[in-house]
N, C-alpha and C positions, 0 to 999 in steps of 0.2 A: 446370498443374492449377488449377481455379477452383471456387468455390462461387457459384451464381447468385444475383443480387439478387432478393429476394422482392417482389412487388407489395404495396405497403403505403400506406395513407392514415392518417397519424398522428392520434390523438385530439387532441393538443395541438401547436400550432405556435409558441407563444411562452410564456415563463414567467409573464407577467402574467395571461394567460387561464387558465393552469394553476392559479394561486393563486385567482383569482376563482371558478373552477369548484369547487375544493376547499372554499372557505369556504361557498359556497352549498349544497353537498351535505352537509357535515359540520360545520355551524356550531357546534353545542354539544359536539362530540366533542373530547376532549383532543388537542392537537397537540404541544406542547413541555413537558417536565418539567424543572424546575430543583431541585437538591438544596438544601434549607434546613436549619437546625439541627433543626427539628422534623419533618423528612420531606420528601417530594417535593411541590412546588407545580406544578400543571398550568395551562397557558394553552390555552384552547380555540381552535378555528379562527376563530371569530367575533372573539374578543379579539385574536388575532394580526393579523387583517385590519385591525382598528381601530388597532392600534399602527403598522402599516405606513402607514396613512393619515396619522397624526399626524407620523411622522418624515419622510414625503414633504414635508409642508408645511414642516417645519423645514429640510430640505435645500434646498428651493426658495428659502427666505429667504437662503441663502448664495450664491445665483446659479447653483445647479446646474440645468442645462438639457439638452435633448436633445442627445446626442452627446458630452457631457462625461464625464470619468472621475473616479470616486470610489474611492480606495484604502482598504484596511482592513488593520491589523496587529493581529490578535487570534486567540486560540484559540477553539474552538467555544463559543458562548454565545448566549442568546436574542437579545441585541441584534445579534449578527452577522447572524442570519437576517432580523431586522426591517430592518436597514440594506440588506441585499442586495435585498430585494423593494421597498423604498422607492426605491432607485436604479433598478431595472428599470422601475418605474412612472412614472419621470420621463423615460424614454427614454435614460437615461445608461448607462454601462458600469461594472461593478464590477471592481476590481483587488485580489484578495486576496493577502495575504502572511502569513508565519509569524512568531509572536513569537520563535521561536528563531533566525531569520535574523540575519545580521550587519548592522550599520548601513550598510556600504557596499553591501550588496544592496538594502536599503530605498531608499537614495538613488538607486541606479541605476534601479530599477523606477519610482520616482516621477518621475524625470526622463524616462525613456524613454516612459512612458505619458502624460506631460503631465497628471498628476492635478491637478485643481482643489482637491479636498478629500482629506485623509487622516484617517481615523477610527482611533483607537488604543484599546487595551484598558485601559491604566493610565497613571497620572501619570509614572512613570519612563520609559515608552516615549514619552510626549508630550515630555518634556524632551530625549530623545535625537533625536527627529525635528526639534524646533525648533532643535537645535544646528546642523543642516546645512540647514535649510529656507531660509535666506538665499540659498542657491545654487540654488534651485528656483523660477524666475520664475513658473511656472504655478500653483504651490501657494499658495492664498489663505487656507485655514483648516485648522487641526488640531483635530479634534473628539475629546473624551475620553469614552469610555463611562462612566467612573467620576468624571468631573469634577463639581464642585459646581454646583447649580442656579443659583447667582448668576453663573456664568461663561457668557456668551452663546453660547460655542462648545461648551458641554457637551452631551452627549446629553440630559440632563434638560431643559435650557433649550430645546433645539430641539424636543423632544417637546411641551413646554408651548406653545411658539409655534405649532406645527403644529395643536394642538387648537383654537386660536382663529382660525387662518388656514388653512383647508383649501385644498388644491391639487388640482385635477382630475387624475385618473389619465390618464397617457399610455399608450395601447396601442401598443407599438412595432410597426414592420414586422417581419415574420418574419426578414428579412435583416439587421436592426439587430444590432449587436454587443452581447451581454449581458455578456460577461466577457472580460477580458484575463487569462489564467492564465499566469504566467511559469514555464516549466519550469526546474527547478533545474539540470539538466544536469550531466554529470560533468566537463566542461571548459568554459572560457570563461564569458562572461556569460550570465545567464538570457535565454531567448527568450520574447517575449510572444506567446502563442497567442491569436488572435482567434477567439472562438466566438460564433456568432450565436444568437439566440433559437430559430431553427428547428433548428440543430445540436443544442442541448441538449434542447429540448422534444420533438422527434421521437424522440430516443434514449430519453427517459423513456417515451414512448408505446410504443415497440417493446419495451423491457425489460419493461413491465408486461403485455405479451401472453405473455411467456415465463415470468415468475415470478409465482406465485400469491399476491401480497400482498393482504390483505384489510383493511378498515377497522378490524377488531378487533386487527390485529397491532401489536406494540410492539417497538421497538428501543432500543438504547443507542448513542448516537452518540459515538464517541471518535476515529474517523478524522478528520483535519483537513479541514474544509470548504474550506480554501484549495487543496486538491488535488482534481482532477477526480473521483476515485473517491468521496471523501467528499461532495463538493458536488453531483455529478450522480447517480451511481448510488444513493447513499443519501439525501441530503437531499431533492432534487427528486422522486425516485421515491416516497419515503415520503409526501410531501405529495400527490402525484398519486393515490396509492392511498387516501388518507384515514387513514393510520396515525398512531400516536403515537410520539414519540421522546424518550427521556430524554437530556439533554445531559450528557456527561462531558468537561469541558474539560481534566481531568488524567487521562491514560490510566492512571496508577498506581493510581487509585481504582476501576478497572473491576472487580476482584475483589469489592470491597465493594458496588458498585452492582448487579451482576448478580442476587444473591439478593433485593435489595430491589425491583427493577423487574420481575423475572420476564419477560424479553423472549421473544418468539416468533421474532424475527429478529435475527441478529447479523451485521453486515458487518465484515470484518476482512481483514488482509493475511496472507499465509502465515506471516510471522514470529510472529504472535500464535497462529495455530493450531498451529504447531510447538511453541511454549512450552507450550500446553495439552496437547499430545500428550506432551511430555517430562514435564510435571508428573504426569500420570496414570501414566506408566510408572514414575516414581520412587516414587509411592505404592504401586503394585503390588509393587515390589521389597521394600518394607518389611512386606508382609503375610505371614501364614503360608503355607507351601508349598501347602496345600490351596486357599487363596483364589487364589494365583497360577496354579495349575493350572486352576481353574475359569474364570478370566478368559481365559487363553490358549486353552483348549479352546473356549470360547464364541465367541471371536473367529475361530477357525479354522472353526467351523460357519457363521458369518455369511459368511465369505469363500467357502466352498464354495457356499452358496446363491446368492451373486452370480454365480458361474461356472456356475450351473445344474447343480451337482453335489449329490448327496444326502449330507448329513452321516451319520456313523455313529450308532448308537443312543446310544452314550456321549456323543458331541458334542451330539446333540439334547437329551439330558437336562441336560447342562452349560449349554447355551444357555438353556433354560427357567429354570434356577435363577439364572443370571446376570441375566436380564432382570427377575427379581423382587428380587434381593438387591444386585447390584453396579451394574448400569447406572443404576438410579434415583438412587443416591448420587452417581454421577459427574455426571449431568444436573442434580442439585440445586445443584451449584456454579455452573451457568448460570441458576439460578432455577427449574428444573424444567419450564418450559414451552417450551423452545427447539425450534422445528420446522425452521427454515431456517438453515443456515450459508452465508453468501455470502462468497466469497473472490475477490480480484482483486489487481491491481497487480504480480503476479509469479506464476510457476507454482507450484501447490500440489503437494507430493509426493503421489504415489499412495498411499503407506503412510498418510500423515496423513488423506487424503480417505477412505480405506476405514475407518480407525479411527473417524472422526466419524460416518460413515454407519452403521457397526456399532452405534453407541450409540442409533440411532433418530432421528438428526438428518439431514434431507435436505441434501445438499451442492449448492450452486449455485456452480460455479466459472465465471468469465467472464474475458474478455480485453479490454483496451482501452488507450488512451493519451490523453494530453491532446489531441494533435492530431486524435484521432478522437472527441472529446467524451466520452471516459470509458468507453464500453461499445461493443463491436464484436461480440463473440460471447458466448453464454451457453448453459448446458446447459438444454435444453427441459424444461418441466414434466413430470415422470414418466418422462423418457427420458434422464436424466443418464448420461454415460459417464465414469466416474471416470478421472482421468489426462489427460483432454482439457479444453479450455476451452470446449467446446460448439460450437454451430453459429452462423453469422452471424445476428444478430438481423434482424427485418424491416427492409427498407430498406438493407441492407448487403450488399456482395459482396466476396469475398476471392479474390485470385489469388496463386499462389506463383511467384515469379521464381527459376527454378532456375539462373540464370547466375552466382549468387554463388560466388566462388572459395572452395573449401574446404567447401562444403555437402555433406551426404550425398546419396545417390542420389534420395531422395524429398523432400529438404529444399530450402528456398530462402527468400528474403526475403518476408515477408508484405506484400502490397500491398492497401490498403483502398480501396473505392469506396462511395459512398452518402451518406446524409443527414447523418452526423456529421462528415464531413471538414471540417476547419477552413477559415476564410476567409483563412488565411495568417498568417505571423509579422509582427508589428508592426515597421515600419521595416527589414525584412530581406527585400527583394524577391528578391535573388539566392539567399539561403538557402531561401526558399520555393520558388523554381524548381528548386533542386537536390533538394528533398524530394518534389516532385510529379512524376508521370509526365506525358507529353504528353497522355494521354487522361483526366487528372483523378484519377488514383490517388495515394494517399498511401503513400510508402515508409516503413514503420514502423521499419526497422533491426532488426527481430526475425526470427529464424530459426524456421521452423515447417514443418509438413506437414499435409496433409488426408488423412483416411482415405476409404475408399470411400463412406461415408455422409455425408461432408461435415463431420465433426467435426475441429476444429483442435487440433493439439498444438504447444506451444511448445518449441523445442529449444535456444535460445540467443540471443545478440545478434550481429549481423553485425560490428559494430565491435570486439567483444571476442573474436572468433574469431582465433586465432593459429596459427602453424605451428611445429611442433617441428623440431629439427635434422634429423630423418629424413624431413621433408616431410609428415608427417601433421598434420591440422588438429584443434584442440581447442577446444570451446566450454566455458569454465570454469564458467559459472553453474550448470548442472544438477548438477555434481559438488559445488560449494560448498554448494548448497541441501541436497543429500543428506547431506553430512557434518554439517551443523548439526542434523540429527535426532538426533545423538548427545547424550545428556544431559550430556556433558562438554565439548561443543564449542559455544561461544557464537557465534563468527564464524569465517569461513574465507575466505582469498583464495588462489586457485590461480595459480601463475606458471610460465612455461616457454617463452615466445616465443624461437624460435631456439636453444633449449637441447636437450640430449640427452633430457630427460624432465621431467615436472612436479614442482615442489616447491610448498610452500604456507606461508602464515602462518596459524597457529592461535591464536585467542584462547580460552582455556578458560573454561568456566562455573565460576568460582572457588568459589561456595558449594557446588555439586555436587561439585567436586573435593575441597574440604576435608572434606565429609561422607564421601566415599569413603575419604580418607586416614585419617580417624579410625577408620573400621571396620577398616582395615588395620593399625592401631596406629602410624601415622606421625604424629609430633607435631613440627612445625617451622614456621618462618615461610614466607610465600608464596615467597620467593626460593629457599629451600632445597627447598621442595616441588616447584617446577618443574624442578629439576635432579635430583630423586630418580629412580633407575633404575626403580622400580615405576610411577611416574607416566608415565615415558616409554613403558614397556611397555604401560600402559593405553591411552594415546593412539594408539600404533601399532596396537593391536588394534582400536580404534574406527575408525581410518582404513581399515584392511583390511576391516572388517566392512561399512562403509557404502559402500565403493567396489567391492565384489565384482561388481556387475552392470555395471560399466563395462569398456570395452575395456582391454587391458593397457597400451597406450601412453597412455591417458588417466589412469591411476591415479597417485597421488602416491608418489614414491620417497623423499622426504625432506621434512622440515618444520622450521620455526622456531616457537618458542612465545614469545608476549609477553602481558602482562596488560593493556596499554592498549587499551581497546575502541575500535573505529572509531566515530567520532561526528561530529555536526555541529560540535561545539565545536573539535575538532582538525582539522577540514577534510577528514576521510577519508570522510565520508558526506554525501550531499545531504539537504535537508530531507525528502525522501520515502524516505530510508534506502537509497538506491542507493550502491554503493561507487564512490568516485572512484579508479578503478584506477590511473591514472597517478600520483596522489599517493602511493598506497600503495607503488607500485614505486619512486618517488623516495625515499621514506623508508627502505624496507627493502632497496633494491637491493643495497648491499654485503653485507648478511646473506644475501640470496638467492644472490648470486654465490658466497659461501663454501660453499654446499651442493653445488656442482658440482666435479668433479675439475679441478684446474688443467691448463692446457696443458702439453705435454711440457717446454717450456723453463722453465716456472714450477714444476715439481715439486721438492719438497725432497729432500734425500738420504734414502735408505731408512733406516728405524730400526725397532726391534723393536715399538714401540708409538706409533702416530701418533694424536694427539687434536687435533681441530679447536680452534683458539683463537678464541673468540668472546667478545663482551662478556657479562657475567653474565646479562643479560636484554635482548633475547630469548635463549632458549637453543635450541640445535639439535643434533640427532644424526641419524644415518641410520635410516630405517625398516627 
């Protein structure tokens, strides 16, 4: 099954021309906002273009030339965007990294990319990089965004130099590499994905034909620009459309910034939308019964309208009241002006998508990957199909390879063709060949299906598909994502390869669990709380509730509880928050094993009351 490539001539074919066009058309319009002590300070398109010109001159003084690589280790900030476009306009390639990554990852990427310059966010990071820079022969300069102007390698000094020593803009060839984006990967070293100017700019052009961004739109950027979703789908698309972006370098400040900035567009990953959904549900649970009824009834009325069913008179009255009293208060937490909710990087639960849409915020869910330049499908303007990730954007074609072992009857591996397909992995020719088909398609590693109208649905990951002891195949991610919709489940990892049934690791949302326990009159420390029979019963009920739509063999029969969150710091998550499943299994393997009945030769003598003996935390019992 396939979706045909649409004939498409992109408006932009490289990122330098994209910025030049935006500056010319929106010169005095605000582009980037930075939070200061006395409020938001905005930089116009014209001012940003001048900053890029100055830093281009500064980088040229360090010997940066066409084809060179310039790396950056920084969270989102104005200087990050200035540096990116200065690098592009020298014909060089930008190599973004995360502040949260480990030193060994930085060192590996700097060596693999042969970066000539490394730009860093802070002095502590500068010291860490210089500690191992002696082992990087290609690296000649470390530039500090926050360095003193007296340091010739500081951002301030290079900006000053560039102001008095202008350097002509290089308009790169469309085929020139704009970025090396290193995928974090769940196993092994990161792989450097080479993305050309045409890859990125043509995808921006295609996306803007599907999503109705206007020059008056404003967003809050907290997704890392080092990731292709934040860097292409959000940053470059917002510039291409002439929008304004408030920069949120610290995602924990997002709730504070939203009412201040009043965005019309918000790009986020499902985990963020899930937390918003959970937060509203918890708020509703604390309201009087009449308010809860009004909210629930209004939501049901909206759901019926979506299914082209007529709400009852009572539901219609409830919806009208909720739209006046309840929904505006919920939208106020986003600033009150939010029109578009853009979700990507993973599949968004249909329940969550419908919830956001019911509030009067149009949901644009899309699908993409680094190797496909960040955006491949998007829900068309005015024709969104909730639960899907939309149709292929112009210039992209999708085929479903149904030869994947274990895939459902309509499923298969998603294979991409078109303008966004990468120029290959850096220094990994064999891996590139294994990833590409003979006719130029990109094997995504994702499972999916296309409906009769060409909408794509993501159903799992090929490499995470496993077989139970009974021969049935399980895709764990959809079930994990569904379970985290519970207000009491923060994270979940499903396990069951070659086992009789599925088990899971559950990381509870401890603040929510403590609040629930207080309402139940349970007063104890966290360790005792997790072993309390009422808590166990609560979590069993949540597991059953959120897995009821899955097949019987897919459901979780037993689980272990732990309070240690999966994180980048403990090595159980990638920088893009994907689970390193093999590491989770290595850490919790013995505990998972204890959840299954022992082999006949290993069974203990019968006794009247058998209780599993596990370490105090994690805790485990049968569902």
